[in-house]
C-alpha positions as a LaTeX table, in Angstrom:
\begin{tabular}{lrrr}
\hline
Residue & $x$ (\AA) & $y$ (\AA) & $z$ (\AA) \\
\hline
Unk1 & $-12.86$ & $-49.25$ & $-42.38$ \\
Unk2 & $-9.65$ & $-49.24$ & $-44.52$ \\
Unk3 & $-8.29$ & $-45.77$ & $-43.83$ \\
Unk4 & $-5.56$ & $-45.99$ & $-46.57$ \\
Unk5 & $-7.31$ & $-43.78$ & $-48.89$ \\
Unk6 & $-7.88$ & $-41.14$ & $-46.23$ \\
Unk7 & $-4.14$ & $-41.36$ & $-45.39$ \\
Unk8 & $-3.32$ & $-41.04$ & $-49.06$ \\
Unk9 & $-5.34$ & $-38.00$ & $-49.49$ \\
Unk10 & $-3.83$ & $-36.31$ & $-46.58$ \\
Unk11 & $-0.59$ & $-36.68$ & $-47.93$ \\
Unk12 & $-1.39$ & $-35.10$ & $-51.27$ \\
Unk13 & $-3.19$ & $-32.20$ & $-49.15$ \\
Unk14 & 0.00 & $-31.68$ & $-47.40$ \\
Unk15 & 2.11 & $-30.96$ & $-50.62$ \\
Unk16 & $-0.37$ & $-28.48$ & $-51.51$ \\
Unk17 & $-0.42$ & $-26.88$ & $-48.31$ \\
Unk18 & 3.62 & $-26.48$ & $-48.72$ \\
Unk19 & 2.90 & $-24.03$ & $-51.64$ \\
Unk20 & 0.57 & $-21.75$ & $-49.55$ \\
Unk21 & 1.83 & $-18.45$ & $-48.34$ \\
Unk22 & 1.39 & $-17.29$ & $-44.66$ \\
Unk23 & $-1.24$ & $-14.62$ & $-45.87$ \\
Unk24 & $-3.62$ & $-17.33$ & $-47.23$ \\
Unk25 & $-3.27$ & $-19.43$ & $-44.36$ \\
Unk26 & $-4.06$ & $-16.47$ & $-41.70$ \\
Unk27 & $-7.25$ & $-15.55$ & $-44.00$ \\
Unk28 & $-8.46$ & $-19.54$ & $-43.39$ \\
Unk29 & $-7.88$ & $-19.20$ & $-39.69$ \\
Unk30 & $-9.52$ & $-15.83$ & $-39.31$ \\
Unk31 & $-12.43$ & $-17.21$ & $-41.37$ \\
Unk32 & $-12.66$ & $-20.27$ & $-39.21$ \\
Unk33 & $-12.81$ & $-18.18$ & $-35.90$ \\
Unk34 & $-15.82$ & $-16.28$ & $-37.53$ \\
Unk35 & $-17.67$ & $-19.47$ & $-38.71$ \\
Unk36 & $-17.02$ & $-21.02$ & $-35.22$ \\
Unk37 & $-18.97$ & $-18.30$ & $-33.55$ \\
Unk38 & $-21.50$ & $-17.89$ & $-35.89$ \\
Unk39 & $-22.14$ & $-21.65$ & $-35.83$ \\
Unk40 & $-21.94$ & $-21.89$ & $-32.17$ \\
Unk41 & $-25.50$ & $-22.95$ & $-31.77$ \\
Unk42 & $-25.25$ & $-25.90$ & $-34.00$ \\
Unk43 & $-21.90$ & $-26.92$ & $-32.42$ \\
Unk44 & $-23.57$ & $-26.60$ & $-28.91$ \\
Unk45 & $-26.61$ & $-28.84$ & $-29.97$ \\
Unk46 & $-24.24$ & $-31.54$ & $-31.44$ \\
Unk47 & $-22.03$ & $-31.17$ & $-28.26$ \\
Unk48 & $-25.21$ & $-31.93$ & $-26.19$ \\
Unk49 & $-25.78$ & $-35.31$ & $-28.00$ \\
Unk50 & $-22.45$ & $-36.23$ & $-26.55$ \\
Unk51 & $-23.09$ & $-34.89$ & $-23.14$ \\
Unk52 & $-26.25$ & $-36.88$ & $-22.67$ \\
Unk53 & $-24.37$ & $-40.31$ & $-23.06$ \\
Unk54 & $-22.14$ & $-39.23$ & $-20.12$ \\
Unk55 & $-22.60$ & $-38.97$ & $-16.38$ \\
Unk56 & $-22.27$ & $-35.54$ & $-15.10$ \\
Unk57 & $-20.30$ & $-36.65$ & $-12.29$ \\
Unk58 & $-17.69$ & $-38.05$ & $-14.71$ \\
Unk59 & $-14.30$ & $-36.08$ & $-14.53$ \\
Unk60 & $-14.43$ & $-36.04$ & $-18.25$ \\
Unk61 & $-17.75$ & $-34.17$ & $-18.39$ \\
Unk62 & $-16.30$ & $-30.67$ & $-17.83$ \\
Unk63 & $-13.55$ & $-31.38$ & $-20.67$ \\
Unk64 & $-16.39$ & $-32.47$ & $-23.04$ \\
Unk65 & $-18.65$ & $-29.45$ & $-22.45$ \\
Unk66 & $-18.92$ & $-26.89$ & $-24.85$ \\
Unk67 & $-20.97$ & $-23.36$ & $-24.43$ \\
Unk68 & $-20.98$ & $-20.01$ & $-25.98$ \\
Unk69 & $-18.18$ & $-18.86$ & $-23.52$ \\
Unk70 & $-15.86$ & $-21.76$ & $-24.48$ \\
Unk71 & $-16.55$ & $-21.31$ & $-28.12$ \\
Unk72 & $-15.74$ & $-17.57$ & $-28.00$ \\
Unk73 & $-12.27$ & $-18.47$ & $-26.22$ \\
Unk74 & $-11.64$ & $-20.90$ & $-28.80$ \\
Unk75 & $-12.29$ & $-18.74$ & $-31.65$ \\
Unk76 & $-10.09$ & $-15.81$ & $-29.89$ \\
Unk77 & $-7.17$ & $-18.60$ & $-29.54$ \\
Unk78 & $-7.75$ & $-19.17$ & $-33.24$ \\
Unk79 & $-7.13$ & $-15.42$ & $-33.92$ \\
Unk80 & $-4.26$ & $-15.41$ & $-31.86$ \\
Unk81 & $-2.70$ & $-18.25$ & $-33.87$ \\
Unk82 & $-3.41$ & $-16.39$ & $-36.92$ \\
Unk83 & $-1.70$ & $-13.39$ & $-35.57$ \\
Unk84 & 1.60 & $-15.17$ & $-34.71$ \\
Unk85 & 4.69 & $-15.38$ & $-36.86$ \\
Unk86 & 5.05 & $-18.56$ & $-38.79$ \\
Unk87 & 8.04 & $-20.77$ & $-37.87$ \\
Unk88 & 8.07 & $-22.22$ & $-41.42$ \\
Unk89 & 10.87 & $-21.00$ & $-43.47$ \\
Unk90 & 12.89 & $-19.63$ & $-40.42$ \\
Unk91 & 16.76 & $-19.93$ & $-41.16$ \\
Unk92 & 18.19 & $-21.74$ & $-38.02$ \\
Unk93 & 21.61 & $-21.96$ & $-39.25$ \\
Unk94 & 23.57 & $-20.39$ & $-41.93$ \\
Unk95 & 27.15 & $-21.12$ & $-43.34$ \\
Unk96 & 28.88 & $-19.97$ & $-46.27$ \\
Unk97 & 31.85 & $-22.05$ & $-47.51$ \\
Unk98 & 35.05 & $-20.62$ & $-49.15$ \\
Unk99 & 34.00 & $-22.12$ & $-52.43$ \\
Unk100 & 30.92 & $-20.18$ & $-52.55$ \\
Unk101 & 28.29 & $-22.76$ & $-51.35$ \\
Unk102 & 25.60 & $-21.60$ & $-49.14$ \\
Unk103 & 24.46 & $-23.88$ & $-46.67$ \\
Unk104 & 21.14 & $-23.10$ & $-44.56$ \\
Unk105 & 19.24 & $-25.21$ & $-42.06$ \\
Unk106 & 15.65 & $-24.29$ & $-42.51$ \\
Unk107 & 12.36 & $-24.99$ & $-40.43$ \\
Unk108 & 9.91 & $-26.91$ & $-42.41$ \\
Unk109 & 6.38 & $-28.75$ & $-41.56$ \\
Unk110 & 6.29 & $-32.39$ & $-40.47$ \\
Unk111 & 3.77 & $-32.87$ & $-43.13$ \\
Unk112 & 1.03 & $-35.10$ & $-41.76$ \\
Unk113 & 0.47 & $-34.95$ & $-38.01$ \\
Unk114 & $-1.90$ & $-37.53$ & $-36.35$ \\
Unk115 & $-3.41$ & $-36.59$ & $-33.41$ \\
Unk116 & $-5.28$ & $-39.20$ & $-31.06$ \\
Unk117 & $-7.40$ & $-37.55$ & $-28.13$ \\
Unk118 & $-10.30$ & $-38.29$ & $-25.94$ \\
Unk119 & $-13.11$ & $-36.25$ & $-24.73$ \\
Unk120 & $-11.50$ & $-32.83$ & $-25.71$ \\
Unk121 & $-13.84$ & $-31.60$ & $-28.63$ \\
Unk122 & $-11.82$ & $-28.13$ & $-28.40$ \\
Unk123 & $-8.64$ & $-29.93$ & $-29.26$ \\
Unk124 & $-10.15$ & $-30.28$ & $-32.68$ \\
Unk125 & $-10.17$ & $-26.61$ & $-33.48$ \\
Unk126 & $-6.84$ & $-26.13$ & $-31.59$ \\
Unk127 & $-5.01$ & $-28.94$ & $-33.47$ \\
Unk128 & $-6.34$ & $-27.79$ & $-37.00$ \\
Unk129 & $-5.31$ & $-24.20$ & $-36.46$ \\
Unk130 & $-1.89$ & $-24.79$ & $-35.07$ \\
Unk131 & $-1.22$ & $-27.37$ & $-37.67$ \\
Unk132 & $-2.44$ & $-25.18$ & $-40.68$ \\
Unk133 & $-0.24$ & $-22.17$ & $-39.27$ \\
Unk134 & 2.91 & $-24.38$ & $-39.15$ \\
Unk135 & 2.12 & $-25.92$ & $-42.60$ \\
Unk136 & 0.87 & $-29.41$ & $-41.34$ \\
Unk137 & $-2.09$ & $-31.49$ & $-42.58$ \\
Unk138 & $-4.10$ & $-32.87$ & $-39.41$ \\
Unk139 & $-5.38$ & $-36.11$ & $-39.23$ \\
Unk140 & $-7.71$ & $-36.49$ & $-36.15$ \\
Unk141 & $-8.77$ & $-39.53$ & $-34.10$ \\
Unk142 & $-11.32$ & $-38.40$ & $-31.60$ \\
Unk143 & $-12.87$ & $-40.50$ & $-29.01$ \\
Unk144 & $-16.23$ & $-41.98$ & $-29.29$ \\
Unk145 & $-17.42$ & $-39.65$ & $-26.21$ \\
Unk146 & $-17.25$ & $-36.78$ & $-28.51$ \\
Unk147 & $-18.07$ & $-38.02$ & $-32.00$ \\
Unk148 & $-21.12$ & $-35.75$ & $-32.58$ \\
Unk149 & $-19.21$ & $-32.56$ & $-31.37$ \\
Unk150 & $-16.18$ & $-33.57$ & $-33.54$ \\
Unk151 & $-18.05$ & $-34.27$ & $-36.65$ \\
Unk152 & $-19.86$ & $-31.07$ & $-36.28$ \\
Unk153 & $-16.41$ & $-29.05$ & $-35.93$ \\
Unk154 & $-14.67$ & $-30.73$ & $-38.86$ \\
Unk155 & $-17.59$ & $-30.08$ & $-41.01$ \\
Unk156 & $-17.33$ & $-26.53$ & $-40.28$ \\
Unk157 & $-13.58$ & $-26.59$ & $-40.77$ \\
Unk158 & $-13.94$ & $-28.31$ & $-44.35$ \\
Unk159 & $-16.61$ & $-25.73$ & $-45.34$ \\
Unk160 & $-14.27$ & $-23.04$ & $-44.56$ \\
Unk161 & $-11.18$ & $-24.94$ & $-46.65$ \\
Unk162 & $-13.70$ & $-25.14$ & $-49.39$ \\
Unk163 & $-14.95$ & $-21.81$ & $-49.41$ \\
Unk164 & $-11.20$ & $-20.71$ & $-49.45$ \\
Unk165 & $-10.54$ & $-22.69$ & $-52.46$ \\
Unk166 & $-8.38$ & $-25.33$ & $-50.77$ \\
Unk167 & $-8.12$ & $-29.06$ & $-50.23$ \\
Unk168 & $-10.62$ & $-30.02$ & $-47.74$ \\
Unk169 & $-8.33$ & $-33.19$ & $-46.99$ \\
Unk170 & $-6.20$ & $-30.46$ & $-45.10$ \\
Unk171 & $-8.29$ & $-31.90$ & $-42.20$ \\
Unk172 & $-9.37$ & $-35.34$ & $-41.65$ \\
Unk173 & $-11.49$ & $-36.86$ & $-38.93$ \\
Unk174 & $-11.14$ & $-40.97$ & $-38.77$ \\
Unk175 & $-13.95$ & $-42.82$ & $-37.25$ \\
Unk176 & $-14.01$ & $-43.50$ & $-33.64$ \\
Unk177 & $-13.23$ & $-47.16$ & $-33.60$ \\
Unk178 & $-10.08$ & $-49.02$ & $-32.29$ \\
Unk179 & $-9.35$ & $-50.61$ & $-35.69$ \\
Unk180 & $-8.89$ & $-47.10$ & $-37.11$ \\
Unk181 & $-6.43$ & $-46.13$ & $-34.23$ \\
Unk182 & $-4.26$ & $-49.46$ & $-35.24$ \\
Unk183 & $-4.24$ & $-48.12$ & $-38.82$ \\
Unk184 & $-3.09$ & $-44.53$ & $-37.88$ \\
Unk185 & $-0.37$ & $-45.79$ & $-35.60$ \\
Unk186 & 0.95 & $-47.98$ & $-38.40$ \\
Unk187 & 0.61 & $-45.46$ & $-41.23$ \\
Unk188 & 4.26 & $-45.22$ & $-42.22$ \\
Unk189 & 4.74 & $-43.26$ & $-45.39$ \\
Unk190 & 1.73 & $-41.40$ & $-44.84$ \\
Unk191 & 1.74 & $-39.95$ & $-41.17$ \\
Unk192 & 4.91 & $-38.29$ & $-40.15$ \\
Unk193 & 4.04 & $-37.94$ & $-36.50$ \\
Unk194 & 1.52 & $-39.05$ & $-34.00$ \\
Unk195 & 0.51 & $-37.11$ & $-30.86$ \\
Unk196 & $-1.57$ & $-38.61$ & $-28.18$ \\
Unk197 & $-3.67$ & $-36.61$ & $-25.89$ \\
Unk198 & $-5.42$ & $-38.07$ & $-22.79$ \\
Unk199 & $-5.16$ & $-40.45$ & $-20.24$ \\
Unk200 & $-2.08$ & $-42.34$ & $-19.27$ \\
Unk201 & $-3.64$ & $-45.72$ & $-20.72$ \\
Unk202 & $-4.03$ & $-43.98$ & $-24.16$ \\
Unk203 & $-0.49$ & $-42.56$ & $-24.08$ \\
Unk204 & 1.14 & $-46.12$ & $-23.03$ \\
Unk205 & $-0.90$ & $-47.75$ & $-25.58$ \\
Unk206 & 0.24 & $-45.30$ & $-28.41$ \\
Unk207 & 3.72 & $-45.34$ & $-27.28$ \\
Unk208 & 3.63 & $-49.28$ & $-27.15$ \\
Unk209 & 2.13 & $-49.79$ & $-30.71$ \\
Unk210 & 3.13 & $-47.12$ & $-32.92$ \\
Unk211 & 5.50 & $-47.47$ & $-35.85$ \\
Unk212 & 5.58 & $-43.83$ & $-36.46$ \\
Unk213 & 7.60 & $-41.38$ & $-34.13$ \\
Unk214 & 5.48 & $-40.25$ & $-31.08$ \\
Unk215 & 5.49 & $-37.01$ & $-28.87$ \\
Unk216 & 4.08 & $-38.01$ & $-25.61$ \\
Unk217 & 1.76 & $-35.40$ & $-23.98$ \\
Unk218 & 1.78 & $-37.40$ & $-20.62$ \\
Unk219 & $-0.63$ & $-37.22$ & $-17.79$ \\
Unk220 & $-0.20$ & $-34.39$ & $-15.22$ \\
Unk221 & 0.47 & $-35.49$ & $-11.53$ \\
Unk222 & 1.45 & $-32.14$ & $-10.33$ \\
Unk223 & 2.78 & $-31.22$ & $-6.72$ \\
Unk224 & 2.84 & $-28.33$ & $-4.95$ \\
Unk225 & 5.56 & $-27.85$ & $-2.00$ \\
Unk226 & 4.88 & $-25.51$ & 0.85 \\
Unk227 & 8.51 & $-24.74$ & 2.28 \\
Unk228 & 9.20 & $-23.91$ & 5.80 \\
Unk229 & 9.93 & $-20.24$ & 4.56 \\
Unk230 & 6.76 & $-20.21$ & 2.71 \\
Unk231 & 4.08 & $-17.29$ & 2.95 \\
Unk232 & 1.04 & $-18.69$ & 4.06 \\
Unk233 & $-1.42$ & $-16.26$ & 2.20 \\
Unk234 & 0.22 & $-17.01$ & $-0.90$ \\
Unk235 & 0.10 & $-20.72$ & $-0.05$ \\
Unk236 & $-3.75$ & $-20.53$ & 0.62 \\
Unk237 & $-4.70$ & $-18.83$ & $-2.69$ \\
Unk238 & $-2.08$ & $-20.73$ & $-4.72$ \\
Unk239 & $-3.22$ & $-24.13$ & $-3.40$ \\
Unk240 & $-6.88$ & $-23.21$ & $-4.14$ \\
Unk241 & $-6.46$ & $-22.26$ & $-7.48$ \\
Unk242 & $-4.33$ & $-24.92$ & $-8.60$ \\
Unk243 & $-6.85$ & $-27.41$ & $-7.39$ \\
Unk244 & $-10.16$ & $-25.87$ & $-8.00$ \\
Unk245 & $-9.77$ & $-23.70$ & $-10.87$ \\
Unk246 & $-10.58$ & $-26.69$ & $-13.40$ \\
Unk247 & $-10.27$ & $-29.97$ & $-11.77$ \\
Unk248 & $-10.34$ & $-31.91$ & $-14.80$ \\
Unk249 & $-7.57$ & $-30.32$ & $-16.63$ \\
Unk250 & $-3.72$ & $-31.91$ & $-16.50$ \\
Unk251 & $-2.28$ & $-28.90$ & $-14.70$ \\
Unk252 & $-4.57$ & $-29.31$ & $-11.66$ \\
Unk253 & $-2.94$ & $-29.94$ & $-8.32$ \\
Unk254 & $-2.87$ & $-33.47$ & $-6.94$ \\
Unk255 & $-0.60$ & $-33.37$ & $-4.17$ \\
Unk256 & 0.23 & $-30.71$ & $-1.50$ \\
Unk257 & 3.44 & $-31.30$ & 0.11 \\
Unk258 & 4.01 & $-29.32$ & 3.32 \\
Unk259 & 7.17 & $-28.98$ & 5.57 \\
Unk260 & 6.67 & $-30.33$ & 8.94 \\
Unk261 & 7.52 & $-26.99$ & 10.65 \\
Unk262 & 4.50 & $-25.29$ & 9.01 \\
Unk263 & 2.03 & $-27.87$ & 9.87 \\
Unk264 & 0.15 & $-25.57$ & 12.12 \\
Unk265 & $-0.66$ & $-23.42$ & 8.94 \\
Unk266 & $-2.05$ & $-26.25$ & 7.09 \\
Unk267 & $-5.61$ & $-25.62$ & 8.06 \\
Unk268 & $-5.36$ & $-22.19$ & 6.77 \\
Unk269 & $-3.63$ & $-23.15$ & 3.60 \\
Unk270 & $-6.37$ & $-25.30$ & 2.64 \\
Unk271 & $-9.15$ & $-23.36$ & 3.95 \\
Unk272 & $-10.50$ & $-22.40$ & 0.63 \\
Unk273 & $-10.60$ & $-25.81$ & $-0.68$ \\
Unk274 & $-13.57$ & $-27.01$ & 1.57 \\
Unk275 & $-15.86$ & $-24.25$ & $-0.37$ \\
Unk276 & $-15.35$ & $-26.59$ & $-3.26$ \\
Unk277 & $-15.88$ & $-29.68$ & $-1.30$ \\
Unk278 & $-12.34$ & $-30.73$ & $-2.08$ \\
Unk279 & $-11.61$ & $-34.28$ & $-0.40$ \\
Unk280 & $-8.29$ & $-34.46$ & 1.31 \\
Unk281 & $-6.32$ & $-37.63$ & 1.60 \\
Unk282 & $-4.01$ & $-36.69$ & 4.40 \\
Unk283 & $-1.03$ & $-38.59$ & 5.83 \\
Unk284 & $-0.80$ & $-39.16$ & 9.48 \\
Unk285 & 0.46 & $-36.10$ & 10.73 \\
Unk286 & $-1.56$ & $-33.90$ & 8.21 \\
Unk287 & $-4.52$ & $-35.69$ & 9.19 \\
Unk288 & $-3.94$ & $-35.09$ & 13.00 \\
Unk289 & $-3.60$ & $-31.39$ & 12.34 \\
Unk290 & $-6.48$ & $-31.08$ & 10.00 \\
Unk291 & $-9.01$ & $-32.99$ & 12.42 \\
Unk292 & $-11.54$ & $-30.63$ & 13.63 \\
Unk293 & $-10.47$ & $-27.92$ & 11.26 \\
Unk294 & $-11.53$ & $-29.17$ & 8.07 \\
Unk295 & $-14.94$ & $-31.05$ & 7.47 \\
Unk296 & $-14.88$ & $-34.54$ & 8.57 \\
Unk297 & $-17.16$ & $-35.71$ & 5.50 \\
Unk298 & $-14.01$ & $-34.19$ & 3.30 \\
Unk299 & $-11.05$ & $-35.51$ & 5.22 \\
Unk300 & $-9.71$ & $-39.21$ & 4.72 \\
Unk301 & $-6.47$ & $-40.79$ & 5.62 \\
Unk302 & $-3.87$ & $-41.21$ & 2.85 \\
Unk303 & $-3.72$ & $-44.65$ & 1.37 \\
Unk304 & $-1.40$ & $-46.70$ & $-0.80$ \\
Unk305 & $-2.91$ & $-45.11$ & $-4.08$ \\
Unk306 & $-3.28$ & $-41.56$ & $-2.78$ \\
Unk307 & 0.26 & $-40.38$ & $-3.89$ \\
Unk308 & 1.03 & $-40.53$ & $-7.73$ \\
Unk309 & $-2.58$ & $-40.46$ & $-8.86$ \\
Unk310 & $-3.89$ & $-37.98$ & $-11.12$ \\
Unk311 & $-7.30$ & $-37.24$ & $-9.63$ \\
Unk312 & $-9.00$ & $-35.01$ & $-12.32$ \\
Unk313 & $-11.67$ & $-34.35$ & $-9.69$ \\
Unk314 & $-12.08$ & $-32.36$ & $-6.41$ \\
Unk315 & $-9.66$ & $-34.54$ & $-4.51$ \\
Unk316 & $-6.19$ & $-33.96$ & $-3.32$ \\
Unk317 & $-3.39$ & $-35.63$ & $-1.25$ \\
Unk318 & $-1.38$ & $-34.07$ & 1.51 \\
Unk319 & 1.96 & $-35.20$ & 2.24 \\
Unk320 & 4.41 & $-34.06$ & 5.10 \\
Unk321 & 8.27 & $-33.91$ & 4.75 \\
Unk322 & 10.88 & $-33.02$ & 7.20 \\
Unk323 & 13.20 & $-31.48$ & 4.76 \\
Unk324 & 13.34 & $-29.59$ & 1.38 \\
Unk325 & 15.45 & $-32.77$ & 0.20 \\
Unk326 & 12.50 & $-35.23$ & 1.16 \\
Unk327 & 10.19 & $-33.07$ & $-0.83$ \\
Unk328 & 12.00 & $-33.12$ & $-3.66$ \\
Unk329 & 12.63 & $-37.05$ & $-3.51$ \\
Unk330 & 8.92 & $-37.32$ & $-3.09$ \\
Unk331 & 8.20 & $-35.31$ & $-6.30$ \\
Unk332 & 11.13 & $-37.32$ & $-8.08$ \\
Unk333 & 9.32 & $-40.60$ & $-7.17$ \\
Unk334 & 5.62 & $-39.58$ & $-7.93$ \\
Unk335 & 5.89 & $-36.91$ & $-10.60$ \\
Unk336 & 4.89 & $-37.16$ & $-14.07$ \\
Unk337 & 7.17 & $-34.44$ & $-15.06$ \\
Unk338 & 4.49 & $-31.99$ & $-15.94$ \\
Unk339 & 4.15 & $-29.02$ & $-13.79$ \\
Unk340 & 5.74 & $-28.65$ & $-10.18$ \\
Unk341 & 5.62 & $-25.89$ & $-7.75$ \\
Unk342 & 7.21 & $-24.67$ & $-4.88$ \\
Unk343 & 5.74 & $-21.53$ & $-2.27$ \\
Unk344 & 8.98 & $-20.33$ & $-0.38$ \\
Unk345 & 10.47 & $-16.89$ & 0.63 \\
Unk346 & 14.11 & $-18.44$ & 0.69 \\
Unk347 & 15.62 & $-17.36$ & $-2.57$ \\
Unk348 & 18.30 & $-20.08$ & $-2.23$ \\
Unk349 & 15.53 & $-22.47$ & $-1.66$ \\
Unk350 & 13.70 & $-21.41$ & $-4.82$ \\
Unk351 & 16.67 & $-21.50$ & $-7.07$ \\
Unk352 & 17.56 & $-25.21$ & $-5.77$ \\
Unk353 & 13.86 & $-26.13$ & $-6.36$ \\
Unk354 & 14.14 & $-24.98$ & $-9.95$ \\
Unk355 & 17.53 & $-26.75$ & $-10.47$ \\
Unk356 & 17.04 & $-30.24$ & $-8.95$ \\
Unk357 & 13.06 & $-30.60$ & $-10.09$ \\
Unk358 & 12.76 & $-32.40$ & $-13.30$ \\
Unk359 & 9.59 & $-31.30$ & $-14.91$ \\
Unk360 & 8.53 & $-29.35$ & $-18.11$ \\
Unk361 & 7.20 & $-26.43$ & $-16.14$ \\
Unk362 & 8.53 & $-25.44$ & $-12.72$ \\
Unk363 & 6.52 & $-22.75$ & $-10.86$ \\
Unk364 & 8.30 & $-20.66$ & $-8.23$ \\
Unk365 & 5.43 & $-18.80$ & $-5.77$ \\
Unk366 & 2.54 & $-19.33$ & $-8.26$ \\
Unk367 & 0.04 & $-21.80$ & $-9.56$ \\
Unk368 & 0.50 & $-24.67$ & $-11.82$ \\
Unk369 & $-2.65$ & $-23.59$ & $-13.67$ \\
Unk370 & $-0.66$ & $-21.55$ & $-15.96$ \\
Unk371 & 0.78 & $-24.44$ & $-17.83$ \\
Unk372 & $-1.08$ & $-23.75$ & $-20.87$ \\
Unk373 & 0.24 & $-22.70$ & $-24.58$ \\
Unk374 & $-1.95$ & $-19.55$ & $-24.47$ \\
Unk375 & $-0.77$ & $-18.33$ & $-20.98$ \\
Unk376 & 2.93 & $-18.99$ & $-22.18$ \\
Unk377 & 2.24 & $-16.57$ & $-25.14$ \\
Unk378 & 2.34 & $-19.54$ & $-27.88$ \\
Unk379 & $-1.36$ & $-19.23$ & $-28.92$ \\
Unk380 & $-3.48$ & $-22.42$ & $-28.60$ \\
Unk381 & $-1.31$ & $-25.65$ & $-27.68$ \\
Unk382 & $-1.42$ & $-29.03$ & $-29.12$ \\
Unk383 & $-0.47$ & $-30.54$ & $-26.00$ \\
Unk384 & 1.82 & $-30.53$ & $-22.86$ \\
Unk385 & 5.01 & $-32.83$ & $-23.75$ \\
Unk386 & 6.52 & $-34.31$ & $-20.69$ \\
Unk387 & 9.28 & $-35.97$ & $-22.68$ \\
Unk388 & 12.71 & $-34.36$ & $-23.37$ \\
Unk389 & 13.36 & $-34.97$ & $-27.16$ \\
Unk390 & 12.30 & $-32.38$ & $-29.65$ \\
Unk391 & 9.61 & $-30.79$ & $-27.50$ \\
Unk392 & 8.77 & $-30.28$ & $-23.90$ \\
Unk393 & 6.19 & $-28.43$ & $-22.17$ \\
Unk394 & 3.32 & $-26.47$ & $-24.04$ \\
Unk395 & 3.77 & $-27.50$ & $-27.64$ \\
Unk396 & 2.72 & $-24.82$ & $-30.21$ \\
Unk397 & 3.87 & $-23.54$ & $-33.56$ \\
Unk398 & 7.68 & $-24.32$ & $-33.38$ \\
Unk399 & 7.13 & $-27.75$ & $-31.75$ \\
Unk400 & 5.27 & $-28.84$ & $-34.96$ \\
Unk401 & 8.19 & $-28.32$ & $-37.39$ \\
Unk402 & 11.32 & $-30.13$ & $-38.37$ \\
Unk403 & 14.08 & $-28.90$ & $-40.62$ \\
Unk404 & 15.72 & $-29.62$ & $-43.80$ \\
Unk405 & 19.13 & $-28.65$ & $-45.20$ \\
Unk406 & 19.28 & $-26.52$ & $-48.25$ \\
Unk407 & 22.57 & $-26.18$ & $-50.09$ \\
Unk408 & 22.93 & $-23.68$ & $-52.67$ \\
Unk409 & 25.82 & $-23.76$ & $-55.11$ \\
Unk410 & 27.07 & $-22.73$ & $-58.75$ \\
Unk411 & 28.68 & $-26.14$ & $-60.07$ \\
Unk412 & 30.96 & $-26.79$ & $-57.13$ \\
Unk413 & 31.80 & $-30.31$ & $-56.89$ \\
Unk414 & 33.76 & $-32.20$ & $-54.08$ \\
Unk415 & 37.25 & $-33.34$ & $-54.02$ \\
\hline
\end{tabular}
């Protein structure tokens, strides 16, 4: 399919969106939240078509699943976004020259944002609401795994836009084929920014093939380091929460690093994980300690691929280190720079960890499960950026704006 007409329509819609005031945008979002809830049965029925094509043991199944509670949470997130202050029009810098000219740096929308994602139909709602609030048109490229869900959601969004007297092209859902992906990646002049959300393979493909600026929302290979000064009770609860709360999300724990002086506490620290049938891939020292204290059927020896792997399932590696520096070195080698945590009572150790560990979010005595736009008070997020240019960590409204310089004068000329 030739997507050029869709891209052109999106560009036209972006100009119309620039003229909307924040009150109108908020009313659209509040209407969408209501429509999502009132049409939850329709969304769930369409979602079941997608679920029927996926094995329930697939780690993506949980991400694909929509139910009444999740739709209520999505609607709550949309309402939260409507209640946030708009970053558009914010004066970032102001300078008045002696000749009377006023120079201002003002936050403005990118224009048209393309988002490529996999089996996450909730992303369709999140992306649209954040893009609309920040004055951007959204061009969506969902995966074939969620085609029925995405089509149902976009149908509802377009209904709300039309009912509000707005251009329905303020959101566009592209067909799920690879050809359409290639066209989006090269839609220069129409699409201003590409944001991929999904597997490392997807992100690598987008980065390598796009002729449009890309913000990487990288894979989450997350570690938690239990220091020799760590509190075992805190460790037990944090490790279990980070690993088992939702295993298929990018902030889930993949590797527990433990100081060798605290190996005696390891069985206690991972004791809750067995209740969720978490398979542990332990290095030699950790395996020796866990043998007989953790179910044999759930205990494996770590192999070459146990470290640096985003499991997205009930699996976790355990690495033993002899020092704080060795723990930081391990994280540096295998981290995706997403979320990294330390459990320690030594305040100097906590400070050093926060300074030395390079990640978008660093946690001191708490769970990596909190890496989330809503949890950070940002509203629904469009992704977790693991790069350093422009945006890093949970990306919400401000990350979806750029700026322009507005220079106001009264006939001044430069000598």
